[in-house]
C-alpha positions in Angstrom: 18.8 -17.4 -8.9 21.2 -14.5 -8.6 20.7 -11.3 -10.6 23.8 -10.3 -12.6 24.9 -6.7 -12.9 25.2 -5.1 -16.3 28.4 -5.7 -18.1 28.4 -2.3 -19.9 27.3 1.1 -18.9 24.2 2.2 -20.8 25.3 5.8 -21.1 28.7 5.2 -22.6 28.7 1.5 -23.7 32.0 1.0 -21.9 32.8 -2.3 -20.1 32.4 -2.2 -16.3 34.4 -4.4 -14.0 32.1 -6.8 -12.1 33.9 -6.0 -8.8 32.4 -2.5 -9.0 29.0 -3.9 -8.2 30.0 -6.2 -5.4 28.9 -3.9 -2.5 25.8 -2.4 -4.2 22.7 -2.7 -2.0 19.1 -2.9 -3.3 17.2 0.3 -4.0 15.1 1.5 -1.1 11.5 1.0 -2.1 9.6 2.5 0.9 10.8 6.0 1.5 8.6 6.7 4.5 8.0 4.5 7.6 5.0 2.2 6.9 3.1 0.0 9.3 0.7 -2.9 8.4 -1.8 -4.2 11.0 -2.6 -7.9 10.3 -4.2 -10.9 11.9 -2.2 -14.0 12.8 -2.9 -15.4 9.3 -1.2 -12.4 7.7 -4.4 -10.8 6.4 -4.6 -7.0 7.0 -7.5 -5.8 9.2 -10.1 -3.4 7.9 -8.7 -0.4 9.9 -11.2 2.2 8.9 -11.5 4.7 11.8 -8.2 3.7 13.4 -5.0 5.8 13.8 -1.5 5.3 15.2 1.0 7.4 17.1 4.7 7.2 16.9 7.0 8.4 19.8 10.7 8.3 20.3 11.9 6.1 23.3 12.4 9.3 25.3 8.6 9.8 25.0 8.8 12.8 22.6 6.0 12.8 20.0 6.9 12.3 16.4 3.6 11.9 14.4 0.0 10.6 14.4 -1.4 9.2 11.2 -4.7 7.6 10.1 -4.8 4.0 8.9 -6.4 3.4 5.5 -9.1 0.7 5.2 -6.5 -1.9 4.2 -4.5 -2.0 7.4 -1.8 0.4 6.4 -0.5 3.6 8.0 2.3 5.7 6.6 4.3 8.2 8.7 5.4 10.9 6.3 7.8 12.6 8.8 9.9 9.4 9.3 12.4 8.5 6.5 13.6 5.0 6.1 15.5 3.1 7.1 14.7 4.5 10.5 17.7 5.7 12.5 16.2 5.2 16.0 13.8 3.0 17.9 10.2 4.1 18.4 7.1 3.2 20.4 4.0 2.6 18.2 0.5 2.8 19.6 -2.7 2.0 17.7 -6.0 3.5 18.6 -9.7 3.4 17.5 -11.1 6.9 16.6 -12.8 7.1 20.0 -9.4 7.0 21.7 -9.4 3.4 22.8 -5.9 2.0 22.8 -5.5 -1.3 21.0 -1.8 -2.2 20.7 1.6 -0.9 21.9 4.7 -2.1 20.1 8.4 -1.3 20.1 9.8 -0.6 16.7 13.6 -1.2 16.3 15.9 1.1 14.5 17.0 0.4 10.9 13.6 -0.7 9.4 11.5 0.6 6.5 8.3 -1.1 7.6 6.7 -2.9 10.6 3.9 -5.4 11.0 1.6 -5.4 14.0 0.2 -8.9 14.3 -3.0 -9.4 16.2 
């Protein structure tokens, strides 16, 4: 079912041509880059005591951030959609590396499976 744009402007009550809304994209929901770490069934892991690092492809460090207990980490320094590719590494708090993933440009979120 398609969502129809408003036929009038709320502020003025004037009629608005439908063609004006043809190229409108959805509102961006996630303003900062967010990663979910889930198992193969799609259920997020309990990631208490885990953190992730984000680096540009040239190896320069961007940010490290802690996972919450629900499998989610948010990188506050990275706006979305991303404008470049990154390398994501997930670690346990003792420094043990768990996963390395390549994150493409142009995304708001990323899921690490497994």
